C-alpha positions as CSV (number, residue, x, y, z in Angstrom):
1,M,-20.6,-4.4,15.9
2,T,-17.5,-4.1,18.2
3,N,-15.6,-0.9,17.8
4,L,-12.4,-1.6,16.1
5,P,-9.0,-0.2,17.2
6,L,-8.6,2.1,14.2
7,E,-12.2,3.4,14.0
8,G,-12.1,7.1,13.2
9,V,-8.7,6.9,11.6
10,R,-8.9,8.2,8.0
11,V,-6.4,6.7,5.4
12,L,-5.9,8.0,1.9
13,D,-4.7,5.0,-0.2
14,I,-3.0,6.4,-3.3
15,S,-1.4,3.1,-4.3
16,Q,-1.7,0.3,-6.8
17,V,-0.9,-3.4,-7.4
18,M,0.2,-5.1,-4.1
19,A,2.3,-3.7,-1.3
20,G,0.4,-0.5,-0.9
21,P,-3.1,-1.9,-1.3
22,F,-2.3,-4.8,1.0
23,A,-1.0,-2.5,3.7
24,C,-4.1,-0.2,3.5
25,M,-6.4,-3.3,3.5
26,L,-4.8,-4.3,6.8
27,L,-5.6,-0.9,8.2
28,G,-9.1,-1.1,6.9
29,D,-9.6,-4.6,8.5
30,L,-8.8,-3.0,11.9
31,G,-11.4,-0.3,11.4
32,A,-9.7,2.6,9.5
33,D,-11.8,4.5,7.0
34,V,-9.7,3.8,3.9
35,I,-10.5,6.0,0.9
36,K,-8.8,4.5,-2.3
37,I,-7.9,7.3,-4.7
38,E,-7.9,5.8,-8.2
39,P,-7.1,7.2,-11.7
40,P,-10.3,7.7,-13.6
41,G,-11.2,5.2,-16.3
42,T,-8.7,2.5,-15.4
43,G,-8.4,2.6,-11.6
44,D,-5.8,0.5,-9.8
45,Q,-4.1,-1.4,-12.7
46,T,-4.7,-4.6,-10.7
47,R,-8.4,-4.3,-11.5
48,G,-7.7,-5.4,-15.0
49,S,-4.3,-7.1,-15.1
50,M,-3.7,-9.4,-12.1
51,G,-5.4,-12.6,-11.5
52,F,-8.5,-14.5,-12.7
53,K,-11.5,-12.4,-13.6
54,M,-15.0,-13.5,-12.6
55,K,-18.3,-11.9,-13.7
56,G,-17.4,-8.3,-13.4
57,P,-14.5,-6.1,-14.7
58,D,-12.3,-6.6,-11.6
59,S,-9.7,-9.3,-11.2
60,L,-9.7,-11.7,-8.2
61,G,-6.3,-10.3,-7.4
62,F,-7.8,-6.9,-6.9
63,L,-10.7,-8.3,-4.9
64,N,-8.3,-10.0,-2.5
65,M,-6.4,-6.8,-1.6
66,N,-9.0,-4.1,-1.4
67,R,-11.8,-5.0,1.0
68,N,-12.8,-2.5,3.6
69,K,-12.1,0.5,1.3
70,R,-14.1,3.2,-0.4
71,S,-13.2,4.1,-4.0
72,V,-13.0,7.7,-5.3
73,T,-11.7,8.6,-8.8
74,L,-9.6,11.7,-9.0
75,D,-7.2,12.9,-11.8
76,L,-4.3,14.1,-9.7
77,K,-2.7,15.8,-12.7
78,S,-5.6,18.2,-12.9
79,P,-5.8,21.3,-10.6
80,A,-9.4,20.4,-9.8
81,G,-8.4,16.8,-8.8
82,K,-5.6,18.2,-6.6
83,E,-8.1,20.6,-5.0
84,V,-10.2,17.7,-3.9
85,L,-7.3,15.7,-2.6
86,L,-6.1,18.7,-0.6
87,R,-9.5,18.9,1.0
88,L,-9.3,15.2,1.9
89,V,-5.9,15.7,3.3
90,K,-7.1,18.3,5.8
91,D,-8.9,15.7,7.8
92,A,-6.8,12.6,7.0
93,D,-4.5,10.8,9.4
94,I,-2.5,8.8,7.0
95,L,-1.7,9.0,3.3
96,L,0.0,6.0,1.7
97,E,1.3,6.2,-1.9
98,N,3.5,4.1,-4.1
99,Y,4.3,6.3,-7.1
100,R,7.9,6.4,-8.4
101,P,10.0,8.5,-6.0
102,G,9.6,12.2,-6.7
103,A,6.3,11.8,-8.7
104,M,4.0,13.0,-5.9
105,K,6.3,16.0,-5.3
106,R,6.2,17.0,-8.9
107,L,2.4,16.9,-8.7
108,G,2.6,19.3,-5.8
109,L,1.5,16.5,-3.5
110,G,4.7,15.5,-1.7
111,Y,5.1,15.3,2.0
112,E,6.6,18.8,2.5
113,Q,3.7,20.3,0.5
114,L,0.9,18.4,2.3
115,R,2.3,18.9,5.8
116,E,1.5,22.6,5.3
117,V,-2.1,21.5,4.8
118,N,-2.1,19.1,7.7
119,P,0.9,19.0,10.1
120,R,-0.2,15.8,11.9
121,L,-0.4,13.8,8.6
122,V,1.6,10.6,8.5
123,Y,2.8,10.3,4.9
124,T,4.0,6.9,3.8
125,S,5.7,6.2,0.6
126,I,6.3,2.6,-0.7
127,S,8.8,2.2,-3.5
128,G,11.1,-0.5,-4.9
129,F,14.4,0.9,-3.6
130,G,13.5,3.8,-1.4
131,Q,13.6,7.6,-1.8
132,N,17.4,8.0,-1.9
133,G,20.4,6.1,-3.1
134,P,21.7,5.3,-6.6
135,W,18.9,2.9,-7.3
136,A,16.1,5.1,-6.1
137,D,14.8,6.0,-9.6
138,R,14.7,2.4,-10.8
139,P,11.3,0.7,-11.3
140,G,11.0,-1.7,-8.4
141,F,9.0,-4.9,-8.3
142,D,9.1,-7.9,-6.0
143,L,11.4,-9.9,-8.5
144,M,14.0,-7.1,-8.6
145,A,13.9,-6.7,-4.9
146,Q,14.4,-10.4,-4.3
147,A,17.3,-10.5,-6.8
148,M,19.1,-7.4,-5.6
149,S,18.6,-7.9,-1.9
150,G,20.4,-11.3,-1.7
151,V,17.2,-13.3,-1.2
152,M,17.5,-15.1,-4.5
153,S,21.1,-16.0,-3.8
154,V,19.9,-18.4,-1.0
155,T,16.7,-19.7,-2.7
156,G,16.7,-22.9,-4.5
157,Y,19.2,-25.7,-4.6
158,P,23.0,-25.6,-5.0
159,D,24.1,-25.2,-8.5
160,S,20.6,-24.6,-9.7
161,P,19.5,-21.6,-11.9
162,P,18.2,-18.6,-10.0
163,V,14.9,-19.2,-8.1
164,K,12.7,-16.6,-6.5
165,A,10.6,-17.3,-3.4
166,G,7.3,-18.7,-4.5
167,V,5.4,-16.0,-2.8
168,P,6.1,-12.2,-3.1
169,V,8.1,-11.8,0.1
170,A,9.4,-8.4,-0.8
171,D,5.9,-6.9,-1.6
172,I,4.1,-8.4,1.4
173,G,7.1,-7.9,3.7
174,C,7.2,-4.2,2.7
175,A,3.5,-3.9,3.3
176,L,3.9,-5.3,6.8
177,F,6.8,-3.1,7.7
178,A,5.0,-0.1,6.3
179,V,2.0,-0.8,8.5
180,Y,4.2,-1.1,11.6
181,A,6.0,2.1,10.9
182,T,2.9,4.0,9.9
183,L,1.0,3.1,13.0
184,S,4.0,3.9,15.1
185,A,4.1,7.3,13.5
186,Y,0.4,7.8,13.9
187,I,0.7,7.1,17.7
188,G,3.5,9.7,17.8
189,A,1.4,12.2,16.0
190,K,-1.4,11.7,18.5
191,N,1.0,12.5,21.2
192,T,2.8,15.4,19.6
193,G,0.5,16.8,17.0
194,Q,3.2,16.3,14.4
195,G,3.2,13.7,11.7
196,Q,6.2,12.5,9.8
197,Y,7.4,10.9,6.6
198,V,7.7,7.1,6.3
199,D,10.0,5.8,3.6
200,A,9.3,2.0,3.0
201,A,11.1,0.0,0.3
202,L,10.7,-3.5,-1.1
203,F,14.5,-3.7,-1.2
204,D,14.9,-2.8,2.5
205,A,12.2,-5.3,3.5
206,A,13.7,-8.1,1.6
207,M,17.1,-7.4,3.2
208,A,15.5,-7.3,6.6
209,F,14.5,-10.9,6.1
210,S,18.2,-11.9,5.9
211,V,18.6,-11.2,9.6
212,W,19.5,-14.9,10.1
213,D,21.4,-15.7,6.9
214,I,23.7,-12.7,6.9
215,C,25.1,-13.7,10.2
216,D,26.9,-16.5,8.4
217,Y,28.7,-14.0,6.2
218,W,29.5,-11.5,9.0
219,G,30.8,-14.3,11.2
220,T,32.7,-16.4,8.7
221,G,33.2,-14.2,5.6
222,K,31.6,-16.9,3.6
223,P,28.4,-15.8,1.6
224,P,25.4,-18.1,2.4
225,Q,24.4,-20.4,-0.3
226,P,21.0,-22.0,-1.4
227,L,20.2,-25.2,0.5
228,G,16.9,-26.3,-1.0
229,T,14.7,-27.2,2.0
230,S,17.6,-27.8,4.3
231,N,18.8,-25.6,7.1
232,K,22.3,-24.2,7.6
233,M,22.1,-24.5,11.4
234,T,21.0,-28.0,12.0
235,A,20.3,-31.4,10.3
236,P,18.2,-33.3,9.5
237,Y,15.7,-30.5,9.0
238,Q,14.3,-30.7,5.5
239,A,12.1,-32.5,3.0
240,M,12.5,-36.2,2.7
241,A,11.3,-38.7,0.1
242,S,9.0,-41.5,1.2
243,S,7.5,-44.4,-0.9
244,D,4.8,-42.1,-2.3
245,G,6.1,-38.6,-2.2
246,W,7.7,-36.0,-0.1
247,F,7.2,-34.7,3.5
248,V,9.1,-32.4,5.8
249,M,10.7,-33.3,9.1
250,G,13.1,-31.9,11.7
251,A,15.2,-33.8,14.2
252,N,17.0,-30.6,14.9
253,N,18.6,-31.3,18.2
254,Q,20.6,-34.2,19.7
255,K,17.7,-35.5,21.7
256,L,15.4,-35.6,18.7
257,W,18.1,-37.2,16.5
258,E,18.6,-40.0,19.0
259,K,14.8,-40.5,19.2
260,L,14.5,-40.6,15.3
261,C,17.2,-43.2,14.9
262,T,15.6,-45.4,17.6
263,L,12.2,-45.0,16.0
264,M,13.5,-45.9,12.6
265,G,15.4,-48.9,14.0
266,R,18.7,-47.4,12.7
267,G,20.8,-47.5,15.8
268,E,23.9,-47.8,13.7
269,L,23.5,-44.2,12.7
270,L,24.0,-43.2,16.3
271,R,27.4,-44.9,16.2
272,D,28.4,-43.4,12.8
273,E,31.0,-40.7,13.4
274,R,29.7,-38.7,10.4
275,F,26.4,-38.1,12.2
276,S,27.5,-38.0,15.8
277,T,26.9,-34.2,16.3
278,I,25.0,-31.5,14.6
279,A,28.2,-30.1,13.1
280,Q,29.1,-33.5,11.7
281,R,25.6,-34.0,10.3
282,L,25.8,-30.6,8.6
283,A,29.2,-31.5,7.1
284,H,27.7,-34.7,5.8
285,R,24.2,-33.5,4.9
286,A,24.0,-35.4,1.6
287,E,25.1,-38.7,3.1
288,L,22.7,-38.2,6.0
289,Q,19.7,-37.7,3.6
290,D,20.6,-40.8,1.6
291,E,20.8,-42.9,4.8
292,L,17.5,-41.6,6.2
293,E,15.6,-42.0,2.9
294,K,16.7,-45.7,2.7
295,T,14.2,-46.1,5.5
296,F,11.7,-43.4,4.7
297,K,11.2,-44.8,1.2
298,Q,9.9,-48.1,2.7
299,K,6.6,-46.5,3.8
300,P,4.3,-43.7,2.7
301,K,4.6,-40.1,3.7
302,D,1.4,-40.1,5.8
303,Y,2.7,-42.9,7.9
304,W,5.9,-41.1,8.6
305,V,4.2,-37.8,9.4
306,E,1.9,-39.5,11.9
307,T,4.6,-41.7,13.4
308,L,7.1,-38.9,13.8
309,L,4.5,-36.5,15.4
310,D,3.4,-39.3,17.7
311,Q,7.0,-39.4,19.0
312,G,7.2,-35.6,19.3
313,I,9.4,-35.2,16.3
314,P,8.3,-32.2,14.1
315,A,7.0,-33.3,10.7
316,G,4.3,-32.3,8.2
317,P,2.9,-32.9,4.7
318,I,3.8,-30.7,1.8
319,L,0.4,-29.4,0.7
320,S,-0.7,-27.6,-2.4
321,Y,-2.8,-24.4,-2.0
322,P,-6.1,-26.3,-2.5
323,E,-5.0,-28.8,0.1
324,A,-3.8,-26.2,2.6
325,F,-6.9,-24.0,2.3
326,G,-9.1,-27.1,2.4
327,S,-7.5,-28.4,5.5
328,E,-9.5,-28.6,8.7
329,H,-6.8,-26.4,10.4
330,A,-7.2,-23.6,7.8
331,K,-10.9,-23.8,8.2
332,A,-10.6,-23.6,12.0
333,R,-8.4,-20.6,11.6
334,G,-10.8,-18.9,9.2
335,M,-8.2,-18.5,6.4
336,R,-10.7,-18.5,3.6
337,M,-13.9,-16.3,3.8
338,E,-16.6,-15.3,1.4
339,I,-17.4,-11.6,0.9
340,D,-20.6,-10.3,-0.6
341,H,-20.0,-8.3,-3.8
342,P,-22.5,-6.4,-6.0
343,N,-21.1,-7.9,-9.3
344,E,-19.9,-11.3,-8.1
345,G,-22.5,-12.3,-5.6
346,T,-19.7,-13.6,-3.3
347,V,-16.0,-13.7,-3.7
348,P,-13.4,-15.7,-1.8
349,N,-10.9,-13.7,0.2
350,I,-7.9,-14.8,2.4
351,G,-8.8,-14.6,6.0
352,F,-7.3,-12.2,8.6
353,P,-3.7,-13.2,9.1
354,V,-3.8,-12.4,12.9
355,K,-6.6,-12.7,15.4
356,L,-7.6,-10.1,18.0
357,S,-9.5,-11.3,21.0
358,G,-11.2,-8.2,22.1
359,T,-11.7,-6.3,18.8
360,P,-11.6,-8.9,16.0
361,Q,-11.2,-7.6,12.5
362,Q,-14.4,-7.3,10.5
363,V,-15.3,-7.1,6.8
364,R,-17.4,-3.9,6.7
365,R,-17.1,-3.2,3.0
366,H,-16.8,-5.3,-0.1
367,P,-13.9,-4.5,-2.5
368,P,-15.1,-1.3,-4.1
369,L,-16.3,-0.8,-7.7
370,L,-14.2,1.9,-9.5
371,G,-15.4,5.3,-8.2
372,E,-18.2,3.7,-6.2
373,H,-18.0,6.2,-3.3
374,T,-16.9,9.4,-5.1
375,D,-20.2,11.2,-4.6
376,E,-20.5,9.9,-1.0
377,V,-17.0,11.2,0.0
378,L,-17.6,14.5,-1.8
379,A,-20.7,15.0,0.2
380,E,-18.8,14.4,3.4
381,L,-16.5,17.1,2.3
382,G,-19.5,19.4,2.1
383,I,-19.2,19.6,-1.8
384,G,-22.7,20.1,-3.1
385,D,-24.2,19.5,-6.6
386,E,-23.1,22.8,-8.0
387,E,-19.5,22.6,-6.8
388,R,-19.4,19.0,-7.9
389,A,-20.5,20.0,-11.4
390,R,-17.7,22.6,-11.5
391,L,-15.1,20.1,-10.4
392,R,-16.3,17.6,-12.9
393,E,-16.2,20.2,-15.7
394,Q,-12.6,21.1,-14.7
395,G,-11.5,17.5,-15.0
396,A,-11.3,16.5,-11.3
397,F,-12.8,13.1,-12.1
398,G,-11.4,12.5,-15.5
399,A,-12.8,13.2,-19.0
């Protein structure tokens, strides 16, 4: 096997549900030794509550966010459990947690406490609203972050009820930002010997996605509004109705607009003052869509996608998830893979979202069973049978 870029990096994953586990899985995919610290008995709550269950006790949601990890069960509320964690921290490079702000500190496991054990530790906290500010103590989930960051204010159609993005953009966005910051801090620690604290928030991540939209408000004083599939900067650039359904297209500059009108045999649109420039097309967006759909509705969507693409005009079908994952392109990109699993035989997983040419990511470990690697990791710490029995008796691994 090719040596992976993060081989030798030890990550302690003390997180549950989505953002934290997804971030740590990405580190594991790149070679990090990710040790998932889970509460005894229940484990990561996603094991039993998120997604379709198969043969074993773990949900498919858990199985899709926890490959390339080892699972250790520890009761961090017990002195013995904390003792084991502190021994793990001594040799760890990264710790990532997503408890409510202040919870780890109250357990005696906050950054200031753990940096005394390991000064080079990079300690990343993921929360809904960050570690400071008037909303810091609120429970934070993707829905709340989308709502309170402004994302929901521009999602959906004008005058429609509130609509969230169809995928958890705050959760996954926060995971990605956390990985970028954590690895940056890790590189810094390699150079200086000093780790640091990384404060990642779903709220901040969702706001960062507004980098384009907020320019409207800062430039004009007018808050951006939902536009459905349209774009506030150019038109036509949206979903259009055909004779048998919808497709997306974008004639988003003047050259493409002229080419589109010629292709459709609608030369009169080029002479229509309402559509003469991008600014005019934006100002008359609804009329523009009506005019184009008079022609688009005469033929099926596949015809239009193929015809537009043939003329260099961006277009595409609107696919369901089964259609998208079943497409030849998704197959070529490896966006679905099968992972061997002791309970399930094989389980589907989403493929690696980026590709590395020299050190491609690898699936080295199946999503772990709860506590599957506790004894293995304890042995690596030099904890023998007698000490293990003592720790067990003292509640390190639960009742």
